[in-house]
C-alpha positions in Angstrom: -41.9 -26.4 31.4 -44.7 -28.7 30.3 -47.5 -29.7 32.6 -49.3 -33.0 32.2 -52.9 -33.2 33.1 -54.7 -36.6 33.3 -58.5 -37.0 33.2 -61.0 -39.7 33.6 -63.7 -39.2 31.0 -66.9 -40.6 29.6 -65.5 -40.5 26.0 -65.9 -44.1 24.7 -65.7 -44.0 20.9 -63.3 -42.8 18.2 -66.2 -40.7 16.8 -66.5 -38.8 20.0 -62.7 -38.1 20.0 -63.2 -36.9 16.4 -65.9 -34.5 17.6 -63.6 -33.1 20.3 -60.5 -32.9 18.1 -61.0 -29.4 16.8 -61.7 -28.0 20.2 -58.8 -29.7 21.9 -56.4 -28.7 19.0 -57.4 -25.0 19.5 -57.0 -25.2 23.2 -53.6 -26.9 23.4 -50.6 -24.8 22.7 -48.5 -25.4 19.6 -45.9 -27.2 21.6 -48.4 -29.3 23.6 -50.3 -32.4 22.7 -53.3 -34.5 23.8 -54.5 -38.1 23.4 -57.2 -40.4 24.6 -56.6 -44.0 25.9 -60.0 -45.6 25.1 -58.7 -49.0 26.1 -58.3 -47.9 29.7 -61.3 -48.5 31.9 -61.3 -44.7 32.7 -61.1 -43.6 29.1 -58.1 -41.4 29.9 -57.4 -38.1 28.4 -53.8 -37.0 28.7 -52.9 -33.4 27.9 -49.4 -31.9 27.8 -49.3 -28.1 27.8 -47.4 -25.1 29.0 -50.3 -22.7 29.8 -53.6 -24.6 30.3 -55.3 -25.1 33.6 -57.1 -28.4 34.2 -60.4 -26.6 34.8 -60.4 -25.2 31.3 -60.0 -28.7 29.8 -62.6 -30.3 31.9 -65.1 -27.5 31.2 -64.5 -27.9 27.5 -65.5 -31.6 27.7 -68.4 -31.0 30.0 -69.7 -28.3 27.6 -69.6 -30.9 24.9 -71.7 -33.4 27.0 -68.9 -35.5 28.5 -68.0 -36.2 32.1 -64.4 -35.2 32.8 -62.6 -35.5 36.1 -58.9 -34.7 36.8 -56.9 -37.5 38.3 -54.3 -36.6 40.9 
């Protein structure tokens, strides 16, 4: 079963998404997917995955210099 994680982020530009792309692609399972909604005021990151915990995703973004907070 897929789990959907939704995060508020500080990612604002397509270039920043491009910077994170290789990391997120490696992290998300082959059946999962991720995307950013940069038009949303919270710069939403949505991740569909079978195995990833939200803390791993937020840590990845924080290690790359971005704020990332899971929305419940």
